[in-house]
C-alpha positions, -999 to 999 in steps of 0.1 A, spaced: -97 -149 -854 -94 -124 -829 -108 -121 -791 -137 -102 -779 -135 -93 -738 -172 -94 -727 -176 -75 -695 -202 -84 -673 -214 -52 -652 -242 -46 -630 -276 -57 -623 -262 -95 -622 -276 -114 -589 -269 -153 -588 -275 -157 -631 -264 -180 -654 -252 -168 -682 -241 -180 -720 -227 -160 -747 -232 -169 -785 -207 -162 -814 -229 -166 -847 -250 -187 -830 -229 -211 -818 -221 -212 -778 -186 -197 -766 -185 -194 -731 -213 -198 -699 -208 -191 -665 -225 -205 -639 -242 -181 -605 -228 -144 -616 -234 -117 -593 -222 -80 -598 -201 -72 -568 -215 -31 -555 -178 -21 -550 -162 -30 -582 -194 -27 -600 -185 -55 -619 -197 -92 -623 -174 -115 -642 -151 -106 -670 -153 -137 -703 -131 -136 -734 -144 -157 -764 -128 -159 -801 -141 -138 -828 -144 -145 -867 -122 -124 -886 -150 -109 -905 -182 -93 -886 -198 -112 -859 -230 -113 -840 -228 -123 -803 -256 -133 -782 -261 -129 -744 -282 -151 -726 -297 -146 -691 -317 -179 -681 -322 -173 -643 -341 -142 -655 -351 -154 -692 -338 -120 -707 -318 -122 -743 -300 -98 -762 -280 -99 -798 -254 -71 -811 -240 -75 -846 -204 -64 -846 -182 -47 -872 -145 -45 -878 -121 -52 -848 -145 -47 -814 -123 -51 -782 -148 -49 -757 -185 -59 -753 -203 -43 -722 -236 -68 -707 -258 -51 -680 -294 -59 -664 -308 -23 -666 -345 -19 -656 -347 -56 -662 -336 -54 -696 -303 -72 -706 -283 -38 -723 -255 -46 -744 -229 -20 -754 -194 -18 -779 -168 -9 -758 -134 4 -761 -112 -20 -749 -96 -1 -722 -125 -3 -695 -107 -8 -666 -121 -19 -629 -98 -19 -596 
């Protein structure tokens, strides 16, 4: 097993966020809001199986969902709401916020 850091970035405003790994619940956060000064809302860590995974993010308060198939040993997943769409991007694991 390996850990994946999920960074909730821009566009969140009192949103409920659910995370699944290979279709199974992995994490849930309530009332997540982006802090404008930081450009970040929250960070979550989930366990991934050793051989690839599909990570799903659902923002139920806005009826948004997206999945991202990850291969190899991903370090982080960056999640934003941009123009009414849920956007998932694989990160380097070195993202830093002050």
